[in-house]
DSSP file (Angstrom, degrees, kcal/mol; ACC not computed):
  #  RESIDUE AA STRUCTURE BP1 BP2  ACC     N-H-->O    O-->H-N    N-H-->O    O-->H-N    TCO  KAPPA ALPHA  PHI   PSI    X-CA   Y-CA   Z-CA
    1    1 A M    >>        0   0    0      0, 0.0     4,-2.2     0, 0.0     3,-0.6   0.000 360.0 360.0 360.0 -35.5  -16.7   -5.8   25.9
    2    2 A G  H 3>  +     0   0    0      1,-0.2     4,-1.9     2,-0.2    99,-0.1   0.847 360.0  58.1 -60.5 -34.8  -18.9   -5.7   22.8
    3    3 A G  H 34 S+     0   0    0      1,-0.2    -1,-0.2     2,-0.2    26,-0.1   0.859 111.5  41.9 -62.7 -35.4  -16.7   -3.0   21.2
    4    4 A F  H <4 S+     0   0    0     -3,-0.6    -2,-0.2     1,-0.1    -1,-0.2   0.860 120.5  40.3 -78.3 -36.6  -13.7   -5.2   21.5
    5    5 A W  H  < S+     0   0    0     -4,-2.2    -2,-0.2    92,-0.1    -3,-0.2   0.591  88.7 106.6 -94.1 -11.1  -15.3   -8.4   20.3
    6    6 A S  S  < S-     0   0    0     -4,-1.9     2,-0.2    -5,-0.2     5,-0.1  -0.391  77.3-107.8 -68.4 145.9  -17.6   -7.1   17.5
    7    7 A S        -     0   0    0      3,-0.3    -1,-0.1     1,-0.1    -2,-0.1  -0.478  15.7-144.3 -71.7 141.6  -16.5   -7.8   14.0
    8    8 A V  S    S+     0   0    0     -2,-0.2    17,-0.2     1,-0.1    -1,-0.1   0.884  97.9  35.6 -71.7 -39.3  -15.1   -4.9   12.0
    9    9 A S  S    S+     0   0    0      7,-0.1     8,-2.6     1,-0.1     2,-0.3   0.716 117.8  43.0 -92.9 -21.9  -16.6   -6.0    8.7
   10   10 A T  B     -A   16   0A   0      6,-0.3    -3,-0.3    12,-0.1     6,-0.3  -0.923  69.5-128.5-130.3 153.1  -20.0   -7.5    9.8
   11   11 A K        -     0   0    0      4,-3.7    93,-0.1    -2,-0.3     4,-0.1  -0.430  49.9 -68.3 -86.2 167.6  -22.8   -6.8   12.1
   12   12 A Y  S    S-     0   0    0     91,-0.3    95,-0.1     1,-0.2    -6,-0.0  -0.889 116.0  -0.8-103.0 132.3  -24.2   -9.2   14.7
   13   13 A P  S    S-     0   0    0      0, 0.0     2,-0.3     0, 0.0    -1,-0.2  -0.990 136.0 -29.5 -85.3 -11.6  -25.7  -11.7   13.9
   14   14 A S  S    S+     0   0    0      2,-0.0     2,-0.1    -4,-0.0    -2,-0.1  -0.987  79.3  90.9-159.9 165.1  -25.3  -10.9   10.2
   15   15 A G        -     0   0    0     -2,-0.3    -4,-3.7    -4,-0.1     2,-0.3  -0.048  62.2 -96.3 116.9 141.9  -25.1   -8.0    7.7
   16   16 A K  B     -A   10   0A   0     -6,-0.3    -6,-0.3    -2,-0.1     2,-0.2  -0.658  30.6-131.0 -90.6 141.5  -22.1   -6.1    6.2
   17   17 A R        -     0   0    0     -8,-2.6    -2,-0.0    -2,-0.3    90,-0.0  -0.611  27.3-111.1 -83.2 149.7  -20.9   -2.8    7.6
   18   18 A T     >  -     0   0    0     -2,-0.2     4,-2.2     1,-0.1     5,-0.2  -0.303  32.5-104.8 -69.5 164.7  -20.3    0.1    5.3
   19   19 A A  H  > S+     0   0    0      1,-0.2     4,-2.1     2,-0.2     5,-0.2   0.887 123.8  52.6 -59.4 -38.6  -16.7    1.2    4.7
   20   20 A L  H  > S+     0   0    0      1,-0.2     4,-2.2     2,-0.2    -1,-0.2   0.927 110.2  46.4 -63.4 -45.3  -17.3    4.2    6.9
   21   21 A D  H  > S+     0   0    0      2,-0.2     4,-2.3     1,-0.2    -1,-0.2   0.803 108.9  55.9 -69.9 -27.7  -18.6    2.0    9.8
   22   22 A Q  H  X S+     0   0    0     -4,-2.2     4,-2.2     2,-0.2    -1,-0.2   0.917 109.3  46.4 -66.9 -42.1  -15.7   -0.4    9.3
   23   23 A A  H  X S+     0   0    0     -4,-2.1     4,-2.2     1,-0.2    -2,-0.2   0.894 112.0  52.0 -64.1 -38.7  -13.3    2.6    9.8
   24   24 A R  H  X S+     0   0    0     -4,-2.2     4,-2.8     1,-0.2    -2,-0.2   0.900 109.2  49.3 -64.7 -40.6  -15.4    3.6   12.8
   25   25 A M  H  X S+     0   0    0     -4,-2.3     4,-2.2     2,-0.2    -2,-0.2   0.894 109.3  51.7 -66.3 -39.4  -15.2    0.1   14.4
   26   26 A Q  H  X S+     0   0    0     -4,-2.2     4,-1.4     1,-0.2    -1,-0.2   0.920 113.8  44.3 -63.3 -41.9  -11.4    0.0   13.9
   27   27 A L  H  X S+     0   0    0     -4,-2.2     4,-3.2     1,-0.2     5,-0.2   0.923 109.3  57.6 -65.8 -43.7  -11.1    3.4   15.6
   28   28 A L  H  X S+     0   0    0     -4,-2.8     4,-3.0     1,-0.2     5,-0.3   0.913 104.5  50.6 -53.6 -46.8  -13.5    2.3   18.3
   29   29 A Q  H  X S+     0   0    0     -4,-2.2     4,-1.6     1,-0.2    -1,-0.2   0.892 115.6  41.2 -64.0 -39.7  -11.4   -0.7   19.3
   30   30 A Q  H  X S+     0   0    0     -4,-1.4     4,-2.6     2,-0.2    -1,-0.2   0.872 114.4  53.0 -73.2 -37.1   -8.2    1.4   19.6
   31   31 A L  H  X S+     0   0    0     -4,-3.2     4,-2.6     2,-0.2     5,-0.2   0.924 108.7  48.8 -64.9 -44.9  -10.1    4.3   21.3
   32   32 A L  H  X S+     0   0    0     -4,-3.0     4,-2.3    -5,-0.2     5,-0.2   0.936 113.5  47.2 -59.4 -45.6  -11.6    2.0   24.0
   33   33 A A  H  X S+     0   0    0     -4,-1.6     4,-2.7    -5,-0.3    -2,-0.2   0.911 112.0  50.6 -62.4 -42.2   -8.2    0.5   24.7
   34   34 A A  H  X S+     0   0    0     -4,-2.6     4,-2.4     1,-0.2    -1,-0.2   0.915 111.6  46.6 -63.4 -43.7   -6.5    3.9   24.8
   35   35 A E  H  X S+     0   0    0     -4,-2.6     4,-2.1     2,-0.2    -1,-0.2   0.875 113.7  48.5 -69.0 -35.9   -9.1    5.3   27.3
   36   36 A L  H  X S+     0   0    0     -4,-2.3     4,-2.9    -5,-0.2     5,-0.3   0.905 111.3  50.4 -68.1 -40.7   -8.8    2.2   29.5
   37   37 A N  H  X S+     0   0    0     -4,-2.7     4,-2.5     2,-0.2     6,-0.8   0.914 111.6  48.2 -62.0 -42.5   -5.0    2.4   29.4
   38   38 A A  H  X S+     0   0    0     -4,-2.4     4,-1.5     4,-0.2    -1,-0.2   0.912 115.6  44.6 -64.5 -42.1   -5.1    6.0   30.4
   39   39 A S  H  < S+     0   0    0     -4,-2.1    -2,-0.2    -5,-0.2    -1,-0.2   0.924 119.8  39.2 -68.2 -45.3   -7.6    5.3   33.2
   40   40 A A  H  < S+     0   0    0     -4,-2.9    -2,-0.2     1,-0.2    -3,-0.2   0.859 132.2  21.7 -75.3 -36.2   -5.8    2.3   34.6
   41   41 A F  H  < S-     0   0    0     -4,-2.5    -3,-0.2    -5,-0.3    -2,-0.2   0.431  96.3-118.2-118.1  -0.9   -2.2    3.4   34.2
   42   42 A G     <  +     0   0    0     -4,-1.5    -4,-0.2    -5,-0.3    -3,-0.1   0.736  58.2 159.1  69.6  21.2   -2.3    7.1   34.1
   43   43 A S        -     0   0    0     -6,-0.8    -1,-0.2    -9,-0.1    -2,-0.1  -0.447  23.9-162.0 -77.0 151.2   -0.8    7.1   30.6
   44   44 A V        -     0   0    0     -2,-0.1     5,-0.1    33,-0.1   -10,-0.0  -1.000  22.1-112.7-134.7 135.2   -1.2   10.0   28.3
   45   45 A P    >   -     0   0    0      0, 0.0     3,-2.4     0, 0.0     6,-0.1  -0.193  37.7-103.6 -60.5 160.0   -0.7   10.1   24.5
   46   46 A S  T 3  S+     0   0    0      1,-0.3     3,-0.1     3,-0.1    -2,-0.0   0.759 122.4  55.0 -60.2 -25.6    2.2   12.1   23.1
   47   47 A G  T 3  S-     0   0    0      1,-0.3     3,-0.3     2,-0.0    -1,-0.3   0.414 116.9-112.8 -86.1   2.1   -0.1   15.0   22.1
   48   48 A G    X   -     0   0    0     -3,-2.4     3,-1.9     1,-0.2    -1,-0.3  -0.273  47.7 -49.9  92.6 177.9   -1.5   15.2   25.6
   49   49 A E  T >> S+     0   0    0      1,-0.3     3,-1.5     2,-0.2     4,-0.6   0.750 124.6  74.4 -62.2 -25.0   -4.9   14.5   27.1
   50   50 A G  H 3> S+     0   0    0     -3,-0.3     4,-1.7     1,-0.3    -1,-0.3   0.692  77.9  76.9 -62.8 -17.8   -6.6   16.5   24.3
   51   51 A M  H <> S+     0   0    0     -3,-1.9     4,-2.8     1,-0.2    -1,-0.3   0.845  86.6  60.1 -61.8 -32.5   -5.9   13.7   21.9
   52   52 A F  H <> S+     0   0    0     -3,-1.5     4,-2.7    -4,-0.3    -1,-0.2   0.914 104.7  48.3 -62.1 -41.8   -8.8   11.8   23.4
   53   53 A A  H  X S+     0   0    0     -4,-0.6     4,-2.3    -3,-0.3    -1,-0.2   0.885 111.6  50.3 -65.4 -38.2  -11.2   14.5   22.4
   54   54 A I  H  X S+     0   0    0     -4,-1.7     4,-2.1     2,-0.2    -2,-0.2   0.931 113.1  45.6 -63.9 -46.0   -9.7   14.6   18.9
   55   55 A W  H  X S+     0   0    0     -4,-2.8     4,-2.2     2,-0.2    -2,-0.2   0.899 113.1  49.7 -65.1 -41.0  -10.1   10.8   18.5
   56   56 A E  H  X S+     0   0    0     -4,-2.7     4,-2.2     2,-0.2    -1,-0.2   0.891 109.3  52.3 -65.1 -39.2  -13.6   10.9   19.9
   57   57 A S  H  X S+     0   0    0     -4,-2.3     4,-1.1     2,-0.2    -1,-0.2   0.907 109.0  49.8 -62.7 -42.0  -14.5   13.7   17.5
   58   58 A A  H >< S+     0   0    0     -4,-2.1     3,-0.5     1,-0.2     5,-0.2   0.915 109.6  52.1 -62.0 -42.5  -13.2   11.6   14.6
   59   59 A Y  H 3< S+     0   0    0     -4,-2.2    -2,-0.2     1,-0.2    -1,-0.2   0.898 112.2  45.1 -60.1 -41.4  -15.3    8.6   15.8
   60   60 A C  H 3< S+     0   0    0     -4,-2.2    -1,-0.2    -5,-0.1    -2,-0.2   0.621 106.8  75.4 -80.2 -13.0  -18.5   10.7   16.0
   61   61 A G  S << S-     0   0    0     -4,-1.1    -3,-0.1    -3,-0.5    -4,-0.0   0.028  80.3-123.3 -87.0-164.5  -17.9   12.3   12.6
   62   62 A T  S    S+     0   0    0    -38,-0.0     2,-1.0     5,-0.0     3,-0.1   0.222  71.3 112.2-126.6  10.6  -18.2   11.1    9.0
   63   63 A D     >  -     0   0    0     -5,-0.2     4,-1.9     1,-0.2     3,-0.2  -0.770  46.0-168.0 -92.4 103.3  -14.7   11.7    7.7
   64   64 A Q  H  > S+     0   0    0     -2,-1.0     4,-2.3     1,-0.2    -1,-0.2   0.856  85.9  56.0 -60.6 -37.0  -13.2    8.3    7.1
   65   65 A K  H  > S+     0   0    0      1,-0.2     4,-2.3     2,-0.2    -1,-0.2   0.916 107.1  49.2 -62.6 -43.6   -9.7    9.7    6.6
   66   66 A K  H  > S+     0   0    0      1,-0.2     4,-2.7     2,-0.2    -1,-0.2   0.881 110.0  52.4 -62.9 -37.6   -9.8   11.4   10.1
   67   67 A M  H  X S+     0   0    0     -4,-1.9     4,-2.6    -9,-0.2    -2,-0.2   0.921 109.4  48.6 -63.1 -43.6  -11.0    8.1   11.6
   68   68 A Q  H  X S+     0   0    0     -4,-2.3     4,-2.0     2,-0.2    -2,-0.2   0.892 112.6  47.8 -65.0 -39.8   -8.1    6.3   10.0
   69   69 A I  H  X S+     0   0    0     -4,-2.3     4,-2.4     2,-0.2    -2,-0.2   0.938 113.5  47.5 -65.0 -46.6   -5.6    8.8   11.3
   70   70 A A  H  X S+     0   0    0     -4,-2.7     4,-2.8     1,-0.2     5,-0.2   0.891 110.2  53.2 -62.0 -39.9   -7.1    8.7   14.8
   71   71 A Q  H  X S+     0   0    0     -4,-2.6     4,-2.4     1,-0.2    -1,-0.2   0.918 110.6  46.6 -61.7 -43.9   -7.1    4.9   14.7
   72   72 A K  H  X S+     0   0    0     -4,-2.0     4,-2.2     2,-0.2    -2,-0.2   0.901 113.0  49.0 -66.5 -40.7   -3.4    4.9   13.9
   73   73 A E  H  X S+     0   0    0     -4,-2.4     4,-2.2     2,-0.2    -2,-0.2   0.924 113.2  46.5 -64.5 -44.1   -2.5    7.5   16.5
   74   74 A A  H  X S+     0   0    0     -4,-2.8     4,-2.7     1,-0.2    -2,-0.2   0.892 111.6  52.1 -65.5 -39.1   -4.5    5.6   19.2
   75   75 A A  H  X S+     0   0    0     -4,-2.4     4,-1.6    -5,-0.2    -1,-0.2   0.901 108.1  51.4 -63.9 -40.4   -2.8    2.3   18.1
   76   76 A T  H  < S+     0   0    0     -4,-2.2     4,-0.3     1,-0.2    -2,-0.2   0.927 111.6  47.5 -60.9 -44.8    0.6    3.9   18.4
   77   77 A F  H >< S+     0   0    0     -4,-2.2     3,-1.1     1,-0.2     4,-0.2   0.922 111.1  51.6 -60.2 -44.8   -0.3    5.1   21.9
   78   78 A N  H 3< S+     0   0    0     -4,-2.7     3,-0.3     1,-0.3    -1,-0.2   0.765 115.4  40.8 -66.8 -25.7   -1.6    1.6   22.9
   79   79 A T  T 3< S+     0   0    0     -4,-1.6    -1,-0.3    -3,-0.2    -2,-0.2   0.301  87.3  94.3-105.3   9.0    1.5   -0.1   21.7
   80   80 A S  S <  S-     0   0    0     -3,-1.1    -1,-0.2    -4,-0.3    -2,-0.1   0.613  83.4-135.6 -78.4 -10.7    4.0    2.4   23.1
   81   81 A G        -     0   0    0     -3,-0.3     2,-0.4    -4,-0.2    -1,-0.2  -0.185  11.1-101.7  83.8 179.6    4.5    0.5   26.3
   82   82 A D        -     0   0    0      2,-0.1    -1,-0.0    -3,-0.1   -39,-0.0  -0.997   8.7-154.1-147.0 138.0    4.7    1.8   29.8
   83   83 A S        +     0   0    0     -2,-0.4     2,-0.1     2,-0.1    -1,-0.1   0.609  69.6  94.3 -90.3 -11.7    7.6    2.4   32.1
   84   84 A A  S    S-     0   0    0    -43,-0.1     2,-0.4     1,-0.0    -2,-0.1  -0.478  72.3-129.4 -80.3 151.4    5.7    2.0   35.4
   85   85 A S        +     0   0    0     -2,-0.1     2,-0.3     2,-0.0    -2,-0.1  -0.824  36.6 160.7 -98.9 142.3    5.6   -1.3   37.2
   86   86 A F        -     0   0    0     -2,-0.4     3,-0.1     0, 0.0   -45,-0.0  -0.971  37.8-127.5-152.4 162.3    2.2   -2.7   38.2
   87   87 A T        -     0   0    0     -2,-0.3    -2,-0.0     1,-0.1     0, 0.0  -0.961  14.4-153.9-116.9 113.0    0.6   -5.9   39.2
   88   88 A P        -     0   0    0      0, 0.0     2,-0.2     0, 0.0    -1,-0.1   0.853  19.8-147.9 -57.4 -37.2   -2.6   -6.7   37.1
   89   89 A G        +     0   0    0     -3,-0.1     2,-0.3     0, 0.0    -2,-0.0  -0.175  67.0  33.8  98.5 -42.7   -4.1   -8.8   39.8
   90   90 A T  S    S-     0   0    0     -2,-0.2     2,-0.3     3,-0.0     3,-0.0  -0.940  79.2-110.8-141.4 163.6   -6.0  -11.2   37.6
   91   91 A S        -     0   0    0     -2,-0.3     2,-0.1     1,-0.1     0, 0.0  -0.651  41.8 -99.0 -91.8 152.8   -5.7  -13.0   34.3
   92   92 A A        -     0   0    0     -2,-0.3     2,-0.5     1,-0.1     3,-0.1  -0.421  24.8-153.7 -68.5 145.4   -7.9  -12.1   31.4
   93   93 A E     >  +     0   0    0      1,-0.1     4,-2.6    -2,-0.1     3,-0.2  -0.750  18.1 174.3-120.9  81.3  -10.8  -14.5   30.7
   94   94 A S  H  > S+     0   0    0     -2,-0.5     4,-2.4     1,-0.2     5,-0.2   0.840  76.1  55.3 -62.0 -36.1  -11.4  -14.1   27.0
   95   95 A K  H  > S+     0   0    0      2,-0.2     4,-1.6     1,-0.2    -1,-0.2   0.926 113.2  41.7 -63.7 -44.1  -14.1  -16.8   26.8
   96   96 A F  H  > S+     0   0    0     -3,-0.2     4,-2.2     2,-0.2    -2,-0.2   0.897 112.5  55.2 -68.8 -40.8  -16.2  -15.1   29.5
   97   97 A A  H  X S+     0   0    0     -4,-2.6     4,-0.9     1,-0.2    -2,-0.2   0.913 109.5  46.3 -59.8 -43.5  -15.5  -11.7   28.0
   98   98 A R  H  < S+     0   0    0     -4,-2.4     3,-0.4     1,-0.2    -1,-0.2   0.881 110.1  55.6 -66.1 -37.2  -16.8  -12.8   24.7
   99   99 A Y  H  < S+     0   0    0     -4,-1.6    -2,-0.2     1,-0.2    -1,-0.2   0.899 112.8  39.8 -62.6 -41.9  -19.8  -14.4   26.4
  100  100 A I  H  < S+     0   0    0     -4,-2.2    -1,-0.2    -5,-0.1    -2,-0.2   0.547  88.7 117.3 -87.2  -6.8  -20.9  -11.2   28.1
  101  101 A A     <  -     0   0    0     -4,-0.9     2,-1.4    -3,-0.4     3,-0.2  -0.411  62.9-139.9 -65.9 130.7  -20.1   -8.9   25.2
  102  102 A N     >  +     0   0    0      1,-0.2     4,-0.6    -2,-0.2     3,-0.4  -0.693  31.9 168.6 -89.9  83.7  -23.2   -7.1   23.8
  103  103 A L  T >4  +     0   0    0     -2,-1.4     3,-0.9     1,-0.2   -91,-0.3   0.855  69.3  60.0 -67.9 -36.8  -22.3   -7.5   20.1
  104  104 A E  G >4 S+     0   0    0      1,-0.3     3,-1.9    -3,-0.2     4,-0.4   0.836  94.1  65.7 -63.9 -32.5  -25.7   -6.4   18.8
  105  105 A F  G >4 S+     0   0    0     -3,-0.4     3,-0.9     1,-0.3    -1,-0.3   0.862  97.9  55.0 -55.2 -36.7  -25.3   -3.0   20.6
  106  106 A W  G << S+     0   0    0     -3,-0.9    -1,-0.3    -4,-0.6    -2,-0.2   0.315  77.7  92.3 -86.9   9.4  -22.4   -2.2   18.2
  107  107 A N  G <  S+     0   0    0     -3,-1.9     2,-0.8     1,-0.2    -1,-0.2   0.860  89.5  51.2 -64.1 -34.7  -24.4   -2.8   15.1
  108  108 A A  S <  S-     0   0    0     -3,-0.9    -1,-0.2    -4,-0.4   -97,-0.0  -0.897  76.5-175.5-100.4 103.9  -25.1    1.0   15.2
  109  109 A T              0   0    0     -2,-0.8    -1,-0.1     1,-0.2    -3,-0.1   0.547 360.0 360.0 -83.7  -5.4  -21.7    2.4   15.6
  110  110 A K              0   0    0    -50,-0.0    -1,-0.2     0, 0.0    -4,-0.1   0.369 360.0 360.0-130.8 360.0  -22.8    6.0   16.1
């Protein structure tokens, strides 16, 4: 949860992230969503399952441009929709999710 709820520009409870860590946080949020979507719904990015390794490699690296490209690719995958029908089962509880999120963990993004 902390990866989703952490601020891109600031650390918890205070402190500014570097431009590189801001790019890493933006990628992180899309990467987490992409991996959860693939796990929950069996979805695969247009480049195949290997795209996850490419995105993870960008996240672990220091090339901000690669992070930005990976973030955009993962975001495209996450917003591409799904043709399968499913029943989620429960509604999201954003207030509780934010409460349990370990924001401080994500101060160190790598």
